[in-house]
C-alpha positions in Angstrom: 0.2 0.2 0.6 2.6 2.2 0.8 4.3 2.0 -2.7 1.0 2.6 -4.7 1.2 5.7 -2.4 3.6 7.0 -3.0 3.0 6.7 -6.6 0.1 8.5 -6.5 2.5 10.5 -4.9 4.6 11.6 -7.0 1.6 11.7 -10.6 0.1 14.6 -8.2 2.9 16.2 -7.5 3.7 16.0 -11.7 0.4 16.9 -12.7 1.2 21.0 -10.0 4.0 21.6 -11.5 3.0 20.7 -15.3 -0.8 23.4 -14.4 2.4 25.6 -12.4 4.8 25.8 -15.6 1.3 26.3 -17.9 0.5 29.4 -15.5 3.9 30.7 -15.9 4.0 30.4 -19.3 0.4 31.6 -20.0 0.8 34.6 -17.8 4.6 35.6 -19.4 2.0 35.2 -22.9 0.2 37.4 -21.6 3.0 40.3 -20.6 4.6 39.8 -24.2 1.4 40.3 -26.1 1.0 42.6 -24.1 4.0 44.9 -24.4 3.5 44.2 -28.2 0.7 46.2 -28.0 2.3 48.9 -26.4 4.8 48.9 -28.6 2.6 49.0 -31.3 -0.3 51.6 -30.6 3.4 54.0 -30.0 4.6 53.4 -33.6 0.9 53.3 -35.5 -2.2 55.9 -35.6 -5.5 54.6 -34.4 -5.8 54.1 -38.5 -3.3 52.3 -39.3 -3.6 49.9 -35.3 -7.3 49.4 -37.6 -6.2 48.5 -40.8 -3.0 45.8 -39.1 -6.5 44.3 -37.5 -8.2 44.3 -40.4 -4.5 42.4 -41.6 -4.6 39.8 -38.6 -8.5 39.1 -40.5 -7.7 37.9 -43.4 -4.3 37.1 -43.4 -3.2 36.5 -40.0 0.9 35.0 -39.6 1.2 38.2 -42.8 0.2 40.3 -40.0 2.2 38.5 -37.0 5.5 39.8 -39.3 4.5 42.9 -39.9 3.8 43.7 -37.0 7.5 42.0 -35.4 9.0 44.1 -38.6 8.0 47.3 -37.2 9.0 46.3 -33.8 12.2 46.1 -34.7 12.0 49.2 -36.5 10.8 51.2 -33.2 13.0 49.3 -30.9 15.9 50.1 -33.6 15.5 53.3 -33.2 14.2 54.1 -36.8 10.4 55.1 -36.0 10.7 58.4 -34.8 6.5 59.8 -35.3 3.2 57.4 -35.4 3.5 55.5 -39.0 -0.1 56.6 -40.6 -2.5 54.3 -42.6 -1.0 56.2 -46.1 2.1 54.5 -44.9 1.7 51.5 -43.7 -0.6 50.9 -46.8 2.2 52.4 -48.7 4.5 49.7 -46.1 2.2 46.7 -47.4 1.7 47.2 -51.1 6.4 46.9 -50.9 6.3 44.0 -48.7 3.0 43.1 -50.8 4.6 44.2 -54.6 7.5 41.1 -54.4 4.8 38.4 -54.9 3.2 38.0 -57.9 -0.1 39.3 -58.4 -2.8 36.5 -60.0 -5.4 38.1 -61.9 -9.1 36.0 -62.5 -10.3 37.1 -65.1 -14.3 35.5 -66.9 -15.2 34.7 -70.0 
């Protein structure tokens, strides 16, 4: 019986540790997301943030890459004033201009 109790105690301890690790990771993820939002709030005008939110809905991975690039530029001191929606659109055109454009024509 003692051996069974020991196994249960170890399993319970492992479960507690796993739950604690998950809680810590979630807190870190939330803190990182809040920091990212704060930086974007400082470097983008409200209109540009709205545009970025719309892009996130249609192309989440692309929007995530764009956010990371903007944050890196801001942290490097290369963004000195908030980016307007027009400037963001120019950046998007440059980034998307590299891709081949597909057109569908109806006959």
